[in-house]
C-alpha positions as CSV (number, residue, x, y, z in Angstrom):
1,M,95.5,87.9,117.5
2,S,95.2,90.9,119.7
3,A,98.2,92.5,121.4
4,T,98.7,91.3,125.0
5,V,97.6,93.9,127.6
6,S,99.6,94.0,130.7
7,P,97.9,94.1,134.1
8,R,99.3,97.6,134.6
9,A,97.8,98.8,131.3
10,Q,94.5,97.2,132.2
11,A,94.4,99.2,135.4
12,R,94.6,102.5,133.6
13,P,91.5,104.4,132.4
14,S,90.3,103.2,129.0
15,A,88.7,105.1,126.2
16,S,85.3,104.5,127.8
17,A,86.5,106.5,130.8
18,L,86.9,109.6,128.6
19,P,84.0,112.2,128.6
20,P,81.4,111.8,125.8
21,A,83.0,114.8,124.0
22,A,86.0,112.7,123.4
23,R,84.3,110.7,120.7
24,H,84.5,113.7,118.4
25,L,87.4,116.1,117.9
26,P,86.1,119.1,115.9
27,S,89.2,121.2,116.6
28,L,91.3,118.8,114.6
29,T,88.9,119.3,111.6
30,G,89.5,123.1,111.9
31,L,93.2,122.5,112.2
32,R,93.2,120.8,108.8
33,W,92.1,124.1,107.3
34,L,94.9,126.0,109.0
35,T,97.3,123.4,107.7
36,A,96.1,123.7,104.1
37,L,96.5,127.5,104.4
38,L,100.1,127.0,105.5
39,I,100.9,124.9,102.4
40,F,99.0,127.5,100.2
41,G,101.3,130.2,101.6
42,H,104.4,128.1,100.9
43,H,103.4,127.5,97.3
44,L,102.7,131.2,96.8
45,M,106.3,131.7,97.8
46,A,107.5,128.9,95.5
47,V,105.8,130.4,92.5
48,E,107.0,133.9,93.5
49,Y,103.9,135.9,93.6
50,F,105.6,138.5,95.8
51,G,108.7,140.4,94.7
52,G,111.2,142.6,96.4
53,R,111.1,143.0,100.2
54,A,107.6,141.6,100.4
55,G,108.9,138.5,98.7
56,D,111.7,138.2,101.2
57,L,109.3,138.6,104.1
58,W,106.8,136.1,102.6
59,G,109.7,133.6,102.1
60,F,110.8,134.2,105.7
61,V,107.4,133.2,107.0
62,F,106.4,130.5,104.6
63,E,109.7,128.8,103.6
64,A,108.9,126.2,106.2
65,G,105.3,126.0,105.1
66,K,105.9,122.7,103.4
67,T,105.9,121.2,106.9
68,G,102.2,121.5,106.8
69,V,102.3,118.1,105.1
70,T,104.0,116.7,108.3
71,L,101.1,118.0,110.3
72,F,98.7,116.3,107.9
73,F,100.5,113.0,108.4
74,I,100.4,113.3,112.2
75,L,96.7,114.3,112.1
76,S,96.0,111.3,110.0
77,G,97.6,108.8,112.4
78,F,96.0,110.5,115.4
79,V,92.5,110.6,114.0
80,L,92.5,107.0,112.7
81,A,93.8,105.6,116.0
82,W,91.3,107.8,118.0
83,G,88.3,106.5,116.0
84,H,89.6,102.9,115.6
85,K,87.0,100.2,115.8
86,P,88.6,96.9,116.8
87,A,85.7,95.0,115.2
88,Q,86.1,96.6,111.8
89,S,87.7,94.3,109.2
90,A,90.9,95.3,107.4
91,R,89.0,95.2,104.1
92,S,86.3,97.5,105.4
93,F,88.9,99.9,106.7
94,W,90.8,100.0,103.3
95,L,87.5,100.6,101.5
96,H,86.6,103.5,103.7
97,R,90.1,105.1,103.1
98,A,90.0,104.5,99.4
99,A,86.5,106.0,99.2
100,R,87.8,109.0,101.1
101,I,90.8,109.9,98.9
102,Y,90.7,108.1,95.5
103,P,87.8,109.8,93.7
104,L,89.3,113.2,94.3
105,H,92.8,112.0,93.6
106,M,91.6,110.9,90.1
107,V,90.0,114.3,89.5
108,G,93.2,116.0,90.6
109,V,95.3,114.0,88.2
110,M,92.9,114.8,85.3
111,L,93.0,118.5,86.2
112,A,96.8,118.4,86.3
113,V,97.0,116.7,82.9
114,V,94.7,119.5,81.4
115,A,96.8,122.2,83.1
116,A,100.0,120.7,81.9
117,A,98.7,120.6,78.3
118,T,97.6,124.2,78.4
119,L,98.7,126.8,81.0
120,V,101.4,125.1,83.0
121,P,103.6,122.9,80.7
122,E,106.3,122.8,83.3
123,I,104.3,120.2,85.4
124,R,103.9,117.9,82.4
125,T,104.7,114.3,83.2
126,D,106.9,112.7,80.5
127,G,106.0,109.0,80.0
128,V,103.2,106.7,80.7
129,A,104.9,104.9,83.5
130,P,105.3,107.8,86.0
131,L,101.8,109.0,85.2
132,G,100.4,105.5,85.7
133,A,102.3,105.2,89.0
134,N,100.8,108.4,90.2
135,V,97.3,107.2,89.3
136,L,98.0,104.1,91.3
137,L,99.5,106.1,94.2
138,L,102.9,104.5,93.8
139,S,104.9,107.4,92.2
140,G,106.5,108.5,95.5
141,W,108.5,105.3,95.7
142,V,110.6,106.4,92.8
143,P,112.3,109.7,93.8
144,D,112.4,111.0,90.2
145,W,108.7,110.5,89.9
146,W,107.6,112.1,93.2
147,Q,105.7,115.0,91.5
148,A,104.4,113.0,88.5
149,G,100.7,113.6,87.6
150,N,99.3,116.1,90.1
151,P,102.3,117.6,91.9
152,A,100.5,117.9,95.2
153,S,99.4,114.2,95.2
154,W,102.9,112.9,96.3
155,S,101.6,113.1,99.9
156,L,98.6,110.9,98.9
157,V,101.2,108.2,97.9
158,C,102.5,108.4,101.5
159,E,98.9,108.4,102.9
160,A,98.0,105.3,100.8
161,F,101.0,103.5,102.3
162,F,100.0,104.6,105.8
163,Y,96.5,103.3,105.3
164,L,97.8,100.0,104.0
165,T,100.0,99.5,107.1
166,F,97.5,100.8,109.7
167,P,95.9,97.5,110.5
168,L,99.3,96.1,111.3
169,V,100.5,99.2,113.2
170,I,97.4,99.3,115.4
171,R,97.6,95.6,116.1
172,L,101.2,96.0,117.2
173,V,100.7,99.0,119.5
174,A,97.1,99.0,120.8
175,G,96.8,97.8,124.3
176,R,100.5,98.3,125.1
177,S,101.7,99.9,128.3
178,G,102.3,103.6,128.6
179,R,106.0,102.9,128.8
180,A,106.0,100.9,125.6
181,L,104.0,103.6,123.8
182,W,106.4,106.4,124.9
183,T,109.3,104.2,123.7
184,V,107.6,104.0,120.2
185,A,107.0,107.7,120.2
186,G,110.7,108.4,121.0
187,A,111.9,106.0,118.4
188,A,109.6,107.7,115.8
189,L,111.3,111.1,116.6
190,V,114.7,109.5,116.3
191,L,113.8,108.1,112.9
192,V,112.6,111.4,111.7
193,A,115.9,113.0,112.5
194,L,117.8,110.1,110.9
195,A,115.6,110.0,107.7
196,P,118.0,112.1,105.5
197,A,120.9,109.9,106.6
198,I,119.0,106.7,105.9
199,A,118.0,108.0,102.5
200,G,121.6,108.9,101.7
201,A,123.0,105.5,102.8
202,S,120.2,103.4,101.2
203,P,121.4,101.1,98.4
204,V,118.1,101.8,96.6
205,P,117.1,105.4,95.7
206,M,115.1,107.0,98.5
207,S,114.1,110.5,99.4
208,A,113.7,111.7,103.0
209,A,111.0,114.1,101.8
210,S,108.8,111.8,99.7
211,T,109.6,108.1,100.1
212,P,106.5,106.8,102.1
213,L,108.6,104.5,104.3
214,L,110.7,107.4,105.6
215,R,107.6,109.5,106.4
216,L,105.9,106.6,108.2
217,P,107.3,107.6,111.7
218,E,105.3,110.8,111.6
219,F,102.0,108.9,111.1
220,V,103.0,106.3,113.8
221,L,103.7,109.1,116.2
222,G,100.1,110.4,115.7
223,V,98.8,106.9,116.3
224,V,100.8,106.4,119.5
225,L,99.8,109.8,121.0
226,A,96.1,109.0,120.4
227,L,96.5,105.7,122.1
228,L,98.3,107.3,125.1
229,M,95.3,109.6,125.6
230,K,92.8,106.8,125.2
231,Q,94.5,104.0,127.1
232,T,96.4,105.8,129.9
233,A,94.4,109.0,130.2
234,W,97.6,111.0,129.5
235,R,96.7,114.6,129.2
236,P,99.1,116.7,127.1
237,A,100.4,120.2,127.9
238,P,97.8,123.0,127.6
239,L,97.6,124.9,124.4
240,R,99.3,127.9,125.9
241,F,102.5,125.8,126.1
242,A,101.9,123.5,123.1
243,V,101.3,126.3,120.5
244,P,104.7,128.1,121.2
245,L,106.5,124.8,121.0
246,A,104.8,124.1,117.7
247,V,105.9,127.5,116.4
248,L,109.4,126.8,117.6
249,G,109.4,123.5,115.8
250,Y,108.2,125.2,112.7
251,A,111.1,127.6,112.8
252,L,113.6,124.8,113.5
253,S,112.5,122.7,110.5
254,E,115.1,124.6,108.3
255,A,117.9,124.1,110.9
256,P,121.0,122.6,109.4
257,A,122.1,119.0,110.0
258,L,124.6,118.1,112.7
259,P,128.1,119.0,111.5
260,G,129.6,116.2,109.3
261,T,126.4,114.3,109.2
262,E,123.0,114.2,107.6
263,I,121.2,114.0,110.9
264,R,118.5,116.7,111.3
265,P,117.4,117.1,114.9
266,G,115.5,120.2,113.8
267,L,113.1,118.0,111.9
268,A,112.4,115.9,115.0
269,A,111.7,119.2,116.9
270,T,109.2,120.1,114.2
271,V,107.4,116.8,114.3
272,G,107.4,116.7,118.1
273,G,106.0,120.3,118.4
274,F,103.3,119.6,115.8
275,A,102.3,116.3,117.5
276,L,102.0,118.0,120.8
277,V,99.7,120.7,119.5
278,V,97.5,118.0,117.8
279,A,97.2,116.1,121.1
280,S,96.5,119.4,123.0
281,L,93.7,120.3,120.7
282,A,92.2,116.8,121.0
283,A,92.5,117.1,124.8
284,A,90.6,120.4,124.7
285,D,87.8,118.8,122.8
286,A,87.8,115.7,125.0
287,H,87.4,117.8,128.1
288,R,84.6,120.0,126.8
289,S,86.7,123.1,126.2
290,S,86.8,123.2,122.4
291,T,88.8,125.9,120.7
292,F,87.7,128.4,118.0
293,L,88.7,125.8,115.5
294,A,85.5,123.9,116.5
295,R,83.2,126.6,115.3
296,P,80.9,125.8,112.3
297,A,82.7,127.9,109.7
298,W,86.0,126.2,110.6
299,Q,84.4,122.8,110.4
300,E,83.1,123.5,106.9
301,L,86.5,124.8,105.8
302,G,88.2,121.8,107.4
303,R,85.9,119.5,105.4
304,L,87.0,121.4,102.2
305,S,90.7,121.2,103.1
306,F,91.4,117.9,101.2
307,A,89.9,119.1,97.9
308,F,91.5,122.5,98.4
309,Y,94.9,120.9,98.9
310,L,94.7,118.8,95.8
311,V,93.8,121.8,93.5
312,H,95.4,124.8,95.0
313,L,98.9,124.4,93.4
314,L,97.4,123.9,90.0
315,V,95.3,127.1,90.4
316,I,98.3,129.1,91.8
317,A,100.4,128.0,88.8
318,S,97.6,128.6,86.3
319,V,96.8,132.1,87.5
320,S,100.5,133.1,87.3
321,S,101.1,131.5,83.9
322,A,100.6,134.9,82.1
323,W,103.9,136.2,83.5
324,P,107.3,135.2,82.2
325,D,108.2,131.7,83.4
326,G,105.1,131.8,85.5
327,H,106.7,133.8,88.3
328,P,105.0,137.2,88.7
329,E,107.3,138.7,91.4
330,L,104.8,141.6,91.9
331,H,104.8,144.6,94.2
332,W,102.9,143.6,97.3
333,P,99.4,145.3,96.6
334,R,99.2,143.5,93.2
335,A,100.6,140.3,94.6
336,V,98.0,140.3,97.4
337,A,95.3,140.8,94.7
338,L,96.6,138.0,92.6
339,A,97.0,135.7,95.6
340,A,93.4,136.5,96.6
341,L,92.2,135.6,93.2
342,A,94.0,132.2,93.3
343,F,92.7,131.6,96.8
344,A,89.1,132.4,95.7
345,I,89.3,130.1,92.7
346,S,90.9,127.3,94.8
347,L,88.2,127.6,97.5
348,G,85.3,127.7,95.0
349,L,86.7,124.7,93.1
350,A,87.3,122.8,96.4
351,W,83.6,123.4,97.4
352,V,82.4,122.0,94.1
353,L,84.6,119.0,94.3
354,H,83.9,118.3,97.9
355,H,80.1,118.4,97.5
356,G,79.9,117.2,93.9
357,V,82.5,114.4,93.9
358,E,84.0,113.6,97.3
359,T,80.9,113.1,99.4
360,R,78.8,111.6,96.6
361,M,81.4,109.0,95.6
362,Q,82.0,108.1,99.2
363,R,78.3,107.2,99.6
364,V,78.4,105.1,96.4
365,L,81.6,103.2,97.2
366,L,80.7,102.5,100.8
367,R,77.7,100.5,99.6
368,F,80.3,97.8,99.0
369,D,81.6,97.8,102.6
370,P,82.0,94.1,103.4
371,D,81.2,94.7,107.1
372,R,77.8,96.2,106.1
373,R,77.0,93.3,103.9
374,G,77.7,90.8,106.7
375,A,80.8,89.3,105.0
376,P,83.2,87.2,107.2
377,R,85.4,89.6,109.1
378,V,89.1,89.7,109.5
379,P,89.6,92.0,112.5
380,V,92.0,94.9,112.2
381,R,93.4,93.8,115.6
């Protein structure tokens, strides 16, 4: 049953009132590549490619780079809600999502197993259960297993949960009034700030960083902002305001908790700033003023970003494995050269996997789309 639409909500401009350019958001594809680079920089810091003062500077810039995953989660919710087709069945939606992520996920797990058995033994997964949980995209539900299999794929466990819940989420919020949607957005930000406290008080083991349920508010915020733009014609702040706020949010992600608590308002600032820049980029595309991120080169790189994300940490760790403990800590010219090598290998491997596995397997799996075969439909909303 569809959500009830109030008369006030019905009076507002709908998605059909948006300009034709609103149907496609190329700047968000380009943003995916910038996000992948942010995470790449963070992992170079974690593996300590740079030593001395250069290492200190790199750490200052990229310590918060792990928040790139937050940006991926917000992007995921926004894009799915923006392109939502009410007539699509839940089964069709789930198949499309599985075809999008699962083939590359399996390749990533296999590459991780090979790397662990050869160059990077420290990422080896001990036991069949955690490895099997990672294959099934369930490992993040057990905090001790969050980096089982391919260490980077913990975020896919969260994404898989988001995809599973999306038909319900969109049914609950689509068509609601602007006031209701803003209330959901505010609640999502509050839950982001409370996530560490919730994890600490939970009777079952949970991690604010990797338990899918505690990362769901970031995804929901993306969904809600997309609906606000489509249903109420809300136009977010221009990029000249949104980008500085996103940078400020990035810096605040490492802010300490409120004294005597585990409440982290800095995390809410990060999520809020990132969500605003996503919406602002979408608004630029929707109103025919696309950014440099919409250029062809950025589009191609954005399409490679998923494969790049899945393999880059394996490459970074493999390239640095010749040094003691796998931490080169080099003077900056040599560190830059080593980082460039890891980047080139990661990008080349991503290109091969995107064109050789990701797109081909999507075509194969989508032949089984129940909506295309005329199967009875269970609408998403």
